[in-house]
C-alpha positions in Angstrom: 11.1 -34.2 0.0 12.4 -37.6 1.0 11.2 -40.6 -0.8 10.3 -43.7 1.2 9.7 -46.9 -0.7 7.7 -49.7 0.9 7.5 -53.2 -0.4 4.0 -54.6 -0.7 4.2 -58.3 0.1 5.1 -59.1 3.7 5.1 -55.4 4.5 1.7 -53.9 3.5 0.0 -57.3 3.3 0.5 -61.0 3.8 -0.2 -63.7 1.3 -1.5 -67.1 2.3 0.8 -70.1 1.9 -1.6 -72.7 0.6 -1.8 -74.8 -2.5 -5.0 -73.2 -3.8 -3.3 -69.8 -3.8 -0.3 -70.7 -5.9 0.9 -68.7 -8.9 -0.5 -65.2 -9.4 -3.8 -66.3 -7.8 -2.1 -66.0 -4.4 -2.3 -62.2 -4.7 -6.1 -62.3 -4.8 -6.0 -63.7 -1.2 -3.7 -61.0 0.2 -4.7 -59.6 3.6 -3.7 -56.2 5.0 -1.2 -55.7 7.8 -3.0 -52.8 9.5 -0.2 -51.8 11.9 2.2 -51.3 8.9 -0.5 -49.5 6.8 -0.9 -47.1 9.8 2.9 -46.4 9.7 2.8 -45.8 5.9 -0.2 -43.5 6.2 1.6 -41.6 9.0 4.6 -41.1 6.8 2.3 -39.8 4.0 0.7 -37.4 6.5 4.2 -36.2 7.6 5.0 -35.1 4.0 7.1 -38.0 2.8 6.7 -39.1 -0.8 5.5 -42.7 -0.6 6.3 -45.3 -3.3 4.9 -48.7 -3.0 6.8 -51.3 -5.0 6.5 -55.0 -5.7 8.2 -57.8 -7.5 4.8 -59.5 -8.0 4.8 -61.5 -11.1 8.5 -61.2 -11.8 9.1 -65.0 -11.7 5.7 -66.0 -13.1 6.2 -63.7 -16.2 10.0 -64.0 -16.5 10.4 -60.3 -15.8 8.1 -59.1 -18.5 7.0 -55.9 -17.0 4.2 -55.3 -19.5 2.6 -58.6 -18.6 3.0 -57.9 -14.9 1.2 -54.5 -15.3 -1.4 -56.1 -17.4 -2.1 -59.0 -15.0 -1.4 -57.6 -11.6 -1.5 -53.8 -11.5 -5.2 -53.3 -11.2 -5.7 -56.1 -8.6 -2.8 -54.6 -6.5 -4.1 -51.0 -6.8 -7.7 -52.1 -5.9 -6.4 -53.9 -2.7 -4.4 -50.9 -1.7 -7.3 -48.6 -2.1 -9.7 -50.9 -0.3 -7.2 -51.1 2.6 -6.9 -47.3 2.8 -3.2 -47.2 2.0 -2.0 -43.6 1.3 0.7 -43.4 -1.4 1.9 -41.4 -4.3 3.1 -44.1 -6.7 2.6 -47.8 -7.2 5.4 -49.4 -9.1 5.8 -52.9 -10.4 9.6 -53.3 -10.5 12.6 -51.7 -9.0 12.8 -48.0 -8.1 14.9 -45.1 -6.8 14.5 -44.4 -3.0 16.1 -42.7 -0.1 15.1 -45.4 2.4 14.2 -48.9 1.5 11.7 -50.5 3.8 11.4 -54.1 2.8 11.2 -57.5 4.4 14.7 -58.1 3.0 16.4 -54.8 4.0 15.4 -52.7 6.9 13.0 -55.3 8.3 9.5 -54.0 8.8 9.7 -55.5 12.3 12.2 -52.8 13.2 9.7 -50.1 12.5 6.9 -49.5 15.0 6.1 -45.8 14.3 7.1 -42.6 12.5 10.0 -42.0 15.0 11.6 -45.2 13.8 11.3 -44.0 10.2 12.9 -40.6 11.1 15.7 -42.4 12.9 16.5 -44.6 9.9 16.5 -41.4 7.7 18.8 -39.7 10.2 16.2 -37.1 11.1 15.2 -35.7 14.5 
């Protein structure tokens, strides 16, 4: 089974860029990007193992993964569940993957459907 990792911020959701939403509070105001969630759910439905990952809190907590899980994991999981995102793992930090779909790698704008995913994976 191929693993596909999707970044959360700017892929699954967008965060507002306003002063009242600075620091870790900004994650409370995240809004889903439905077209990308639909693609993720289609990948899940097609049998790919979906890992959602994020670097949320890395700068605010100086990379202290225990604090990040304590302060941001439940909020992040709750949002994903409310938005109907299908996934196997939620990871705060870096992970192993077969394809990285991230706003800083294969840009999410290059993916419009499951066919694009399969093309990036070299599948027919």
